[in-house]
N, C-alpha and C positions, 0 to 999 in steps of 0.2 A: 432916214436918219439925217439930222441937220449937220452943218459943218462943225459946230462946237462939239457935238456928240462924237463925231468921227475923230476929231482931234484928240479928245480925252481918251477915247477907247484905244487909240493908237499908242498912247503913252503909258498905259497901265497893263498889268498882267490880266490874263483871262479870269483868274480867281478874284482879283479886285473888281473887275467889271461885273462879274456875277453878283458880288456883294453889293455893288452900287445899284444894280437892278432890283435886288431884293429889298434894299433899304428904301429906295424910291417907291417901290410898291407898298411898303409898310406905311409911308407917309400918305399915299393916296387912300389906302384902306382906312387909316385913322380919320381922314376927312369924310370918307363914305359912311363910316359908322357914327359920324357927328361927335367925335371925341376931341376934335381940334378946338383951339381957342385963338381964332384969327391966326397970328404968326408966332404965338408966345409960348409954345411948348417945343419939345425936342426929342428926337430919337437918334441914337448913335450906334455905329457898328465898328468894332475894332478890326483893323487890318491884320493879316498874318505877319509874324515877325516879332522880334524882341523889343522893338521901339515903342510899342503901345500907340502907334498912330491910329487915328480913327476918323471916320466920316460923320459929318453932322450937317444939318440943314443950312442952306444959305438964308441968313436973317433978312426977313422982309418978303419972302415968298410964301404964298398960301400953300398949304399942304397938298392941295390938288393941282398945283403947278410944278411940283418938284419932279425932277428927272434924274436919271442915273448920272448924267454928265454935270449937273448943276451942284451936286453935293460937294462940300468943302472938306479937304483933307487937312487935319491939324495934328500937332503933337500934344504932349501932356502939358505944355506951357501955353497952349493956345496959338502957337505960331503956325501959319500956313505952310504946308509941306509942298504944295503944288500951286501954281498960279491960279487965282480965282478973283473975279471982280466983286465977289460977295464977302461980307463980314459974317461973323457968327454971334449968336446970342451969348453974352457973357455969363448969364445965370446958367444957361445950358452947359457951357464949358465947365463951370465949377462943379456941377452935379456929376456930369458924365466923366470928366477926367478923374475925379476921385474914385469912382467905382471901377472904371477900366484899369486904373493903376493898382487897385487893391484885390481885384477878383479875376483870376485867369479864366474862369468859366463865364465871365460876363462879356460874351462876344457882342451882345446887343443890350442896350439900356433904353427902355421906352418910358417916357414920362408924359402924362396928360393931366389937364385940368378939367376932367369930365364933370358934368353937373352932378351926377349921382355919386361919383367918387368923392367929390368935395363935401357933399351933403353928409355922407357917412363919416368922412374924416373929421367933421366938426362935432360928432357925437362922442360923448365921454367913453362909451363902451366900444366904440369902433365897430368893426364888422362882427355881426352876430351869426351863429350857426343856424340859419333859417332855411337854407336851400342846399341842394346838391352842389351847385356852383360854389357856394360859400365854404363848403366842406373842403373842397380842393384847395382853396385859397388859404384857409385857416391852418392847414397842415404845414404851411411854409410862409408865414406872415410875420412881418416886423413893423414897428412904428417909429417915426421920427418926429419930434416936436417942432413946431413952427418957429423959425428964427428970423423971419423976414425974407425978402427976396434973396435968393441964394447967390450972393456976390462975394461973400467973405471967405477967404482961404481957410480961416481957422474953424469954419463949420465942417470942413471935409472929414476930419477924423471922427467927429461925432456922427455924421451921416453914415460913414462906412462902418463904424462900430455898431450903430443901431441896426443896420442891414444885416451884418454878420454873414451867415451862409444862406440866407433866405432867398426865395425867388420873388416874393412880393413885398413891397414896402408901401405902407400908407403914410404919406406926408401930412401930418395933422394940419387941418385948416387950409390945405394947399392942393392935394391931389394924389394921384396914384403913380406908382413906378413898378416896373417889372424888369427882371434881368433874364437873359436866356443864352443858351449855348449857340443859338442861331437867331436870326431875325424872325424866322417862323415861330420859334419857341417863345420869344418875348411877346409876339403879337397874340398868339393863342392864349398865353397867360393873361394878357391884358383883357382879352375878350371875356374870360371867366371872371376876372376881378371886377370889371365894370358891370357885368351882368349881375353878379352877386350883390353889388351895391344898389342897382336898380330894383332888384327883387326885394331887398330889405326896405327901401324907401316905400315901395308900394305896399308891402305887408304891413308896415307901421301905419300907413295912411288909412288902413281899414279899421283901425281903432279897437280890434278885438285882441284877446290874449294870444300871444305868439308861442308856437311850439318850437322848441330848440332841438337840434340834432344832438345826440349824446356825444360826450367827449371820446368815448371808446371808438365810435365810428369815425370821428375826425382823426383820431390817432392813426388809423389804418388807411387814410385817404391817399397818402403819397404813393404807395404801391399801385393803388387803383388808378391814380392820375397818370402814371407812366404807362400803364396798360391801355387805358382809354385813348390817350393821345399818341400812342406808338412812340414811346420814349420822350414824351413832352416836347417833341420837335415839330409838331404840326405836320408830320410827314404825309398825312392824308388831307388835312384841311388846307395847308398852304398851296399846293398845286391847284386845288379847286378855287381858292381865293384869287390866284393869279389868272385863272381862266375867266373868272367873273370880271376882274379888272380889264382884261383884254376885250371882253365883249362891250364894255362901256367906253374905254379909251386906253389904248396901249401906249400912249405917249410917254409913260413913265420909263419905258425901256430906252429912251433916247438920251 
């Protein structure tokens, strides 16, 4: 572990350090799955406590460079809570601060500009019930219309209002967003979201008539989602994903 990592670890609680490791791992996994957009999207994790402080990426670092100690701690006004040589993405702050402030269960907010996600977000009908993956998403999906780069404070109530109590948010002409009770949950949700969009784009490219899953099956998908994912927390998938990262490069832990 380098000196910077040792210094940060010495000043934070064990709980915060573990959250930093999980969030850094999430950034690395987003890069591994090719959902990143250079440096221009963001994932945040809310710290324990009543102040709604959260961790977010240092603006300017590629996702496969991010480490536990490089994450920036900010408050709901975008002010740094701990010293950091890095700035944060202002659009990232607008989106994430709005959701963290409004949803106690939004411990992690994950936003990507994935190619397939944007392709589907540009379609009038949005995500279609074409696959088992889409069924899980559709059972807790909301939409938010595009208002330009998310820099305006007055967009926050509309964004939060459109999300409501849903787990998945399709940002029209923009990308995908998931919220989770943990970093693991938000990541696993995004895996299903992006996969459903990829499957839709490929199914549509075949040119044939598409077969839709019935609404009755979609309506019962939430209970099945919780059972398949062990409480939607990625309790099985997340440790396996961390092992995969460690085999490639365990530097995210520093």
